[in-house]
A tleap script that builds the chain and sets N, CA, C and O, in Angstrom:
source leaprc.protein.ff14SB
mol = sequence {
  NMET LEU ALA GLN ALA ILE ALA THR ASP TYR
  ARG SER ALA ARG LEU ALA PRO ALA ASP ARG
  ALA MET LEU ASP PHE ALA ALA LYS LEU THR
  ARG ALA PRO ALA ALA VAL GLU ALA GLY ASP
  LEU ASP ALA LEU ARG ARG HIE GLY PHE ASP
  ASP ALA ALA ILE HIE ASP ILE VAL GLN VAL
  ALA ALA LEU PHE SER TYR TYR ASN ARG LEU
  ALA GLU GLY LEU GLY ILE ASP PRO GLU PRO
  GLU TRP SER GLY ASP SER CPRO
}
set mol.1.N position { -0.951 4.403 18.835 }
set mol.1.CA position { -1.540 5.080 17.731 }
set mol.1.C position { -1.572 4.180 16.534 }
set mol.1.O position { -0.550 3.612 16.149 }
set mol.2.N position { -2.749 4.040 15.930 }
set mol.2.CA position { -2.940 3.088 14.805 }
set mol.2.C position { -2.062 3.431 13.613 }
set mol.2.O position { -1.445 2.544 13.023 }
set mol.3.N position { -2.002 4.689 13.259 }
set mol.3.CA position { -1.255 5.125 12.124 }
set mol.3.C position { 0.280 4.713 12.251 }
set mol.3.O position { 0.890 4.246 11.290 }
set mol.4.N position { 0.849 4.909 13.465 }
set mol.4.CA position { 2.217 4.546 13.730 }
set mol.4.C position { 2.361 3.001 13.678 }
set mol.4.O position { 3.375 2.521 13.170 }
set mol.5.N position { 1.430 2.240 14.161 }
set mol.5.CA position { 1.484 0.790 14.167 }
set mol.5.C position { 1.446 0.275 12.694 }
set mol.5.O position { 2.168 -0.657 12.338 }
set mol.6.N position { 0.588 0.906 11.851 }
set mol.6.CA position { 0.506 0.569 10.422 }
set mol.6.C position { 1.822 0.843 9.777 }
set mol.6.O position { 2.353 -0.019 9.077 }
set mol.7.N position { 2.410 2.092 9.996 }
set mol.7.CA position { 3.613 2.467 9.330 }
set mol.7.C position { 4.810 1.578 9.763 }
set mol.7.O position { 5.690 1.270 8.959 }
set mol.8.N position { 4.817 1.172 11.071 }
set mol.8.CA position { 5.924 0.347 11.557 }
set mol.8.C position { 5.817 -1.083 10.956 }
set mol.8.O position { 6.784 -1.575 10.374 }
set mol.9.N position { 4.662 -1.738 11.094 }
set mol.9.CA position { 4.389 -3.024 10.566 }
set mol.9.C position { 2.908 -3.314 10.679 }
set mol.9.O position { 2.394 -3.655 11.745 }
set mol.10.N position { 2.232 -3.167 9.538 }
set mol.10.CA position { 0.743 -3.244 9.557 }
set mol.10.C position { 0.312 -4.602 10.134 }
set mol.10.O position { -0.778 -4.707 10.697 }
set mol.11.N position { 1.126 -5.612 10.005 }
set mol.11.CA position { 0.737 -6.967 10.535 }
set mol.11.C position { 0.578 -7.008 12.030 }
set mol.11.O position { -0.034 -7.934 12.562 }
set mol.12.N position { 1.104 -6.047 12.703 }
set mol.12.CA position { 1.029 -6.013 14.157 }
set mol.12.C position { -0.083 -5.033 14.610 }
set mol.12.O position { -0.390 -4.957 15.800 }
set mol.13.N position { -0.663 -4.308 13.686 }
set mol.13.CA position { -1.679 -3.279 14.021 }
set mol.13.C position { -3.044 -3.971 14.150 }
set mol.13.O position { -3.330 -4.985 13.513 }
set mol.14.N position { -3.825 -3.390 14.972 }
set mol.14.CA position { -5.225 -3.895 15.172 }
set mol.14.C position { -6.146 -3.436 14.001 }
set mol.14.O position { -6.662 -2.319 14.020 }
set mol.15.N position { -6.326 -4.241 13.072 }
set mol.15.CA position { -7.089 -3.799 11.885 }
set mol.15.C position { -8.275 -4.775 11.668 }
set mol.15.O position { -8.283 -5.927 12.100 }
set mol.16.N position { -9.269 -4.204 10.961 }
set mol.16.CA position { -10.377 -4.963 10.536 }
set mol.16.C position { -9.922 -6.016 9.558 }
set mol.16.O position { -8.929 -5.790 8.867 }
set mol.17.N position { -10.583 -7.151 9.455 }
set mol.17.CA position { -10.086 -8.238 8.526 }
set mol.17.C position { -10.002 -7.676 7.037 }
set mol.17.O position { -9.080 -8.036 6.305 }
set mol.18.N position { -10.950 -6.814 6.616 }
set mol.18.CA position { -10.898 -6.322 5.320 }
set mol.18.C position { -9.687 -5.464 5.057 }
set mol.18.O position { -9.081 -5.544 3.988 }
set mol.19.N position { -9.319 -4.613 6.060 }
set mol.19.CA position { -8.162 -3.754 5.937 }
set mol.19.C position { -6.897 -4.641 5.902 }
set mol.19.O position { -5.969 -4.365 5.142 }
set mol.20.N position { -6.867 -5.657 6.688 }
set mol.20.CA position { -5.643 -6.496 6.688 }
set mol.20.C position { -5.582 -7.218 5.291 }
set mol.20.O position { -4.498 -7.297 4.712 }
set mol.21.N position { -6.624 -7.701 4.787 }
set mol.21.CA position { -6.650 -8.353 3.483 }
set mol.21.C position { -6.143 -7.431 2.387 }
set mol.21.O position { -5.380 -7.831 1.508 }
set mol.22.N position { -6.608 -6.138 2.470 }
set mol.22.CA position { -6.173 -5.197 1.476 }
set mol.22.C position { -4.666 -4.948 1.543 }
set mol.22.O position { -3.972 -4.908 0.527 }
set mol.23.N position { -4.188 -4.782 2.780 }
set mol.23.CA position { -2.738 -4.527 2.933 }
set mol.23.C position { -1.896 -5.760 2.610 }
set mol.23.O position { -0.803 -5.634 2.058 }
set mol.24.N position { -2.389 -6.941 2.946 }
set mol.24.CA position { -1.657 -8.191 2.508 }
set mol.24.C position { -1.588 -8.246 1.001 }
set mol.24.O position { -0.541 -8.593 0.454 }
set mol.25.N position { -2.663 -7.918 0.308 }
set mol.25.CA position { -2.666 -7.887 -1.163 }
set mol.25.C position { -1.634 -6.879 -1.682 }
set mol.25.O position { -0.799 -7.193 -2.531 }
set mol.26.N position { -1.727 -5.619 -1.125 }
set mol.26.CA position { -0.801 -4.554 -1.593 }
set mol.26.C position { 0.607 -4.946 -1.380 }
set mol.26.O position { 1.460 -4.655 -2.219 }
set mol.27.N position { 0.911 -5.636 -0.225 }
set mol.27.CA position { 2.322 -6.023 0.069 }
set mol.27.C position { 2.769 -7.116 -0.956 }
set mol.27.O position { 3.904 -7.127 -1.432 }
set mol.28.N position { 1.837 -8.006 -1.256 }
set mol.28.CA position { 2.237 -9.079 -2.212 }
set mol.28.C position { 2.432 -8.442 -3.598 }
set mol.28.O position { 3.411 -8.735 -4.284 }
set mol.29.N position { 1.524 -7.596 -3.994 }
set mol.29.CA position { 1.676 -6.936 -5.286 }
set mol.29.C position { 3.012 -6.134 -5.387 }
set mol.29.O position { 3.638 -6.087 -6.446 }
set mol.30.N position { 3.424 -5.512 -4.259 }
set mol.30.CA position { 4.636 -4.765 -4.223 }
set mol.30.C position { 5.870 -5.660 -4.234 }
set mol.30.O position { 6.844 -5.352 -4.920 }
set mol.31.N position { 5.847 -6.737 -3.504 }
set mol.31.CA position { 7.072 -7.563 -3.303 }
set mol.31.C position { 7.182 -8.600 -4.373 }
set mol.31.O position { 8.296 -8.903 -4.799 }
set mol.32.N position { 6.076 -9.174 -4.844 }
set mol.32.CA position { 6.100 -10.320 -5.834 }
set mol.32.C position { 4.975 -10.139 -6.817 }
set mol.32.O position { 4.080 -10.985 -6.846 }
set mol.33.N position { 4.951 -9.114 -7.614 }
set mol.33.CA position { 3.835 -8.903 -8.495 }
set mol.33.C position { 3.447 -10.131 -9.418 }
set mol.33.O position { 2.278 -10.390 -9.704 }
set mol.34.N position { 4.480 -10.824 -9.832 }
set mol.34.CA position { 4.201 -11.982 -10.732 }
set mol.34.C position { 3.451 -13.108 -9.959 }
set mol.34.O position { 2.854 -13.996 -10.566 }
set mol.35.N position { 3.499 -13.044 -8.650 }
set mol.35.CA position { 2.819 -14.106 -7.896 }
set mol.35.C position { 1.412 -13.827 -7.605 }
set mol.35.O position { 0.735 -14.676 -7.025 }
set mol.36.N position { 0.891 -12.635 -7.983 }
set mol.36.CA position { -0.464 -12.337 -7.747 }
set mol.36.C position { -1.348 -13.160 -8.709 }
set mol.36.O position { -1.108 -13.196 -9.916 }
set mol.37.N position { -2.365 -13.812 -8.143 }
set mol.37.CA position { -3.217 -14.768 -8.888 }
set mol.37.C position { -4.732 -14.275 -8.754 }
set mol.37.O position { -5.071 -13.384 -7.976 }
set mol.38.N position { -5.541 -14.914 -9.548 }
set mol.38.CA position { -6.956 -14.618 -9.476 }
set mol.38.C position { -7.514 -14.843 -8.095 }
set mol.38.O position { -8.393 -14.110 -7.641 }
set mol.39.N position { -6.984 -15.892 -7.402 }
set mol.39.CA position { -7.415 -16.117 -5.986 }
set mol.39.C position { -7.207 -15.014 -5.063 }
set mol.39.O position { -7.978 -14.837 -4.120 }
set mol.40.N position { -6.139 -14.212 -5.297 }
set mol.40.CA position { -5.941 -13.029 -4.464 }
set mol.40.C position { -7.017 -11.970 -4.649 }
set mol.40.O position { -7.431 -11.283 -3.716 }
set mol.41.N position { -7.459 -11.872 -5.937 }
set mol.41.CA position { -8.598 -10.921 -6.188 }
set mol.41.C position { -9.907 -11.437 -5.598 }
set mol.41.O position { -10.740 -10.671 -5.112 }
set mol.42.N position { -10.063 -12.763 -5.656 }
set mol.42.CA position { -11.270 -13.345 -5.083 }
set mol.42.C position { -11.259 -13.136 -3.556 }
set mol.42.O position { -12.312 -12.884 -2.970 }
set mol.43.N position { -10.121 -13.232 -2.924 }
set mol.43.CA position { -10.065 -13.013 -1.479 }
set mol.43.C position { -10.481 -11.584 -1.134 }
set mol.43.O position { -11.186 -11.358 -0.150 }
set mol.44.N position { -10.049 -10.636 -1.936 }
set mol.44.CA position { -10.510 -9.233 -1.714 }
set mol.44.C position { -11.998 -9.083 -1.880 }
set mol.44.O position { -12.658 -8.360 -1.134 }
set mol.45.N position { -12.524 -9.789 -2.887 }
set mol.45.CA position { -13.959 -9.731 -3.098 }
set mol.45.C position { -14.758 -10.329 -1.896 }
set mol.45.O position { -15.825 -9.844 -1.518 }
set mol.46.N position { -14.192 -11.368 -1.348 }
set mol.46.CA position { -14.852 -11.963 -0.175 }
set mol.46.C position { -14.869 -11.014 1.025 }
set mol.46.O position { -15.731 -11.120 1.897 }
set mol.47.N position { -13.932 -10.112 1.060 }
set mol.47.CA position { -13.896 -9.110 2.119 }
set mol.47.C position { -14.665 -7.893 1.796 }
set mol.47.O position { -14.580 -6.922 2.548 }
set mol.48.N position { -15.448 -7.857 0.685 }
set mol.48.CA position { -16.300 -6.781 0.358 }
set mol.48.C position { -15.834 -5.827 -0.690 }
set mol.48.O position { -16.553 -4.888 -1.031 }
set mol.49.N position { -14.617 -6.038 -1.231 }
set mol.49.CA position { -14.147 -5.103 -2.223 }
set mol.49.C position { -14.668 -5.434 -3.618 }
set mol.49.O position { -14.574 -6.569 -4.085 }
set mol.50.N position { -15.210 -4.426 -4.257 }
set mol.50.CA position { -15.684 -4.672 -5.673 }
set mol.50.C position { -14.528 -4.397 -6.637 }
set mol.50.O position { -13.423 -4.033 -6.236 }
set mol.51.N position { -14.830 -4.586 -7.918 }
set mol.51.CA position { -13.757 -4.461 -8.867 }
set mol.51.C position { -13.185 -3.052 -8.912 }
set mol.51.O position { -11.982 -2.874 -9.102 }
set mol.52.N position { -14.061 -2.028 -8.732 }
set mol.52.CA position { -13.561 -0.611 -8.697 }
set mol.52.C position { -12.650 -0.435 -7.501 }
set mol.52.O position { -11.614 0.214 -7.643 }
set mol.53.N position { -12.953 -0.943 -6.385 }
set mol.53.CA position { -12.087 -0.795 -5.204 }
set mol.53.C position { -10.835 -1.558 -5.426 }
set mol.53.O position { -9.775 -1.081 -5.020 }
set mol.54.N position { -10.862 -2.668 -6.017 }
set mol.54.CA position { -9.566 -3.429 -6.251 }
set mol.54.C position { -8.735 -2.671 -7.265 }
set mol.54.O position { -7.512 -2.641 -7.128 }
set mol.55.N position { -9.303 -2.086 -8.231 }
set mol.55.CA position { -8.646 -1.270 -9.150 }
set mol.55.C position { -7.894 -0.102 -8.456 }
set mol.55.O position { -6.744 0.214 -8.760 }
set mol.56.N position { -8.616 0.500 -7.521 }
set mol.56.CA position { -8.028 1.590 -6.724 }
set mol.56.C position { -6.853 1.124 -5.857 }
set mol.56.O position { -5.862 1.838 -5.707 }
set mol.57.N position { -6.972 -0.065 -5.296 }
set mol.57.CA position { -5.946 -0.609 -4.441 }
set mol.57.C position { -4.715 -0.864 -5.326 }
set mol.57.O position { -3.603 -0.526 -4.921 }
set mol.58.N position { -4.877 -1.428 -6.478 }
set mol.58.CA position { -3.758 -1.643 -7.401 }
set mol.58.C position { -3.145 -0.373 -7.889 }
set mol.58.O position { -1.923 -0.284 -7.997 }
set mol.59.N position { -3.976 0.651 -8.199 }
set mol.59.CA position { -3.443 1.934 -8.654 }
set mol.59.C position { -2.566 2.590 -7.560 }
set mol.59.O position { -1.458 3.057 -7.826 }
set mol.60.N position { -3.082 2.608 -6.367 }
set mol.60.CA position { -2.343 3.274 -5.231 }
set mol.60.C position { -1.007 2.490 -4.963 }
set mol.60.O position { 0.041 3.112 -4.787 }
set mol.61.N position { -1.054 1.209 -4.936 }
set mol.61.CA position { 0.146 0.435 -4.680 }
set mol.61.C position { 1.176 0.685 -5.789 }
set mol.61.O position { 2.365 0.889 -5.543 }
set mol.62.N position { 0.661 0.659 -7.007 }
set mol.62.CA position { 1.554 0.962 -8.184 }
set mol.62.C position { 2.182 2.373 -8.084 }
set mol.62.O position { 3.376 2.562 -8.317 }
set mol.63.N position { 1.345 3.328 -7.736 }
set mol.63.CA position { 1.850 4.704 -7.633 }
set mol.63.C position { 2.969 4.881 -6.631 }
set mol.63.O position { 3.999 5.502 -6.893 }
set mol.64.N position { 2.704 4.279 -5.423 }
set mol.64.CA position { 3.734 4.363 -4.356 }
set mol.64.C position { 5.005 3.577 -4.774 }
set mol.64.O position { 6.115 4.018 -4.475 }
set mol.65.N position { 4.861 2.452 -5.439 }
set mol.65.CA position { 6.038 1.760 -5.982 }
set mol.65.C position { 6.826 2.640 -6.925 }
set mol.65.O position { 8.044 2.774 -6.807 }
set mol.66.N position { 6.117 3.233 -7.854 }
set mol.66.CA position { 6.734 4.120 -8.785 }
set mol.66.C position { 7.455 5.316 -8.113 }
set mol.66.O position { 8.600 5.614 -8.454 }
set mol.67.N position { 6.781 6.002 -7.156 }
set mol.67.CA position { 7.345 7.109 -6.499 }
set mol.67.C position { 8.601 6.683 -5.727 }
set mol.67.O position { 9.641 7.340 -5.777 }
set mol.68.N position { 8.461 5.547 -5.005 }
set mol.68.CA position { 9.627 5.145 -4.202 }
set mol.68.C position { 10.880 4.832 -5.083 }
set mol.68.O position { 12.012 5.160 -4.728 }
set mol.69.N position { 10.619 4.193 -6.224 }
set mol.69.CA position { 11.765 3.966 -7.183 }
set mol.69.C position { 12.251 5.253 -7.745 }
set mol.69.O position { 13.463 5.411 -7.892 }
set mol.70.N position { 11.424 6.168 -8.065 }
set mol.70.CA position { 11.901 7.488 -8.570 }
set mol.70.C position { 12.680 8.174 -7.509 }
set mol.70.O position { 13.761 8.676 -7.820 }
set mol.71.N position { 12.238 8.248 -6.266 }
set mol.71.CA position { 12.966 8.940 -5.235 }
set mol.71.C position { 14.281 8.279 -4.934 }
set mol.71.O position { 15.293 8.955 -4.751 }
set mol.72.N position { 14.283 6.956 -4.880 }
set mol.72.CA position { 15.571 6.186 -4.629 }
set mol.72.C position { 16.523 6.378 -5.747 }
set mol.72.O position { 17.708 6.619 -5.517 }
set mol.73.N position { 16.064 6.283 -6.918 }
set mol.73.CA position { 16.916 6.350 -8.174 }
set mol.73.C position { 17.514 7.760 -8.346 }
set mol.73.O position { 18.615 7.895 -8.881 }
set mol.74.N position { 16.805 8.804 -7.902 }
set mol.74.CA position { 17.312 10.103 -8.049 }
set mol.74.C position { 17.856 10.710 -6.732 }
set mol.74.O position { 18.285 11.864 -6.724 }
set mol.75.N position { 17.841 9.968 -5.657 }
set mol.75.CA position { 18.316 10.431 -4.423 }
set mol.75.C position { 17.490 11.559 -3.792 }
set mol.75.O position { 17.996 12.449 -3.109 }
set mol.76.N position { 16.188 11.460 -4.068 }
set mol.76.CA position { 15.254 12.527 -3.536 }
set mol.76.C position { 14.820 12.118 -2.164 }
set mol.76.O position { 14.444 10.962 -1.973 }
set mol.77.N position { 14.850 13.009 -1.184 }
set mol.77.CA position { 14.270 12.768 0.130 }
set mol.77.C position { 12.754 12.920 -0.001 }
set mol.77.O position { 12.261 14.019 -0.256 }
set mol.78.N position { 12.003 11.803 0.175 }
set mol.78.CA position { 10.617 11.920 -0.017 }
set mol.78.C position { 9.883 12.671 1.006 }
set mol.78.O position { 8.729 13.022 0.765 }
set mol.79.N position { 10.447 12.954 2.139 }
set mol.79.CA position { 9.788 13.793 3.186 }
set mol.79.C position { 10.793 14.749 3.734 }
set mol.79.O position { 11.221 14.582 4.876 }
set mol.80.N position { 11.223 15.810 2.939 }
set mol.80.CA position { 12.138 16.713 3.434 }
set mol.80.C position { 11.573 17.541 4.594 }
set mol.80.O position { 10.367 17.759 4.706 }
set mol.81.N position { 12.469 17.979 5.422 }
set mol.81.CA position { 12.047 18.807 6.602 }
set mol.81.C position { 11.477 20.077 6.074 }
set mol.81.O position { 12.036 20.683 5.160 }
set mol.82.N position { 10.327 20.512 6.654 }
set mol.82.CA position { 9.707 21.753 6.284 }
set mol.82.C position { 10.182 22.903 7.213 }
set mol.82.O position { 10.049 22.831 8.435 }
set mol.83.N position { 10.723 23.936 6.603 }
set mol.83.CA position { 11.272 25.044 7.345 }
set mol.83.C position { 10.205 25.984 7.797 }
set mol.83.O position { 10.439 26.745 8.736 }
set mol.84.N position { 9.048 25.982 7.192 }
set mol.84.CA position { 7.953 26.919 7.630 }
set mol.84.C position { 8.040 28.145 6.785 }
set mol.84.O position { 7.159 28.994 6.923 }
set mol.85.N position { 9.071 28.349 5.865 }
set mol.85.CA position { 9.215 29.526 5.062 }
set mol.85.C position { 8.259 29.538 3.844 }
set mol.85.O position { 7.963 30.599 3.293 }
set mol.86.N position { 7.781 28.342 3.435 }
set mol.86.CA position { 6.959 28.366 2.268 }
set mol.86.C position { 5.752 27.526 2.512 }
set mol.86.O position { 5.779 26.699 3.423 }
set mol.87.N position { 4.706 27.677 1.772 }
set mol.87.CA position { 3.447 26.933 2.033 }
set mol.87.C position { 3.630 25.452 1.737 }
set mol.87.O position { 2.692 24.671 1.895 }
savepdb mol mol.pdb
quit
């Protein structure tokens, strides 16, 4: 299943080159944001991403980074078990 392969390690998933480039960029932005350079954005553009799409990629990566730090810092389980009692 593709979703499971991506969740486990996207680098081993069978992805289109543009999807791999997007995830490589998001991983770099997450792990080493100061290392992101103009060339990284150019690489995304070569894969067909326009500036609006790059903006969206950065926003989503930033949101997930924020949420993960919030959850870890407060000890929140990001995916609690659903009991079925509430919507």
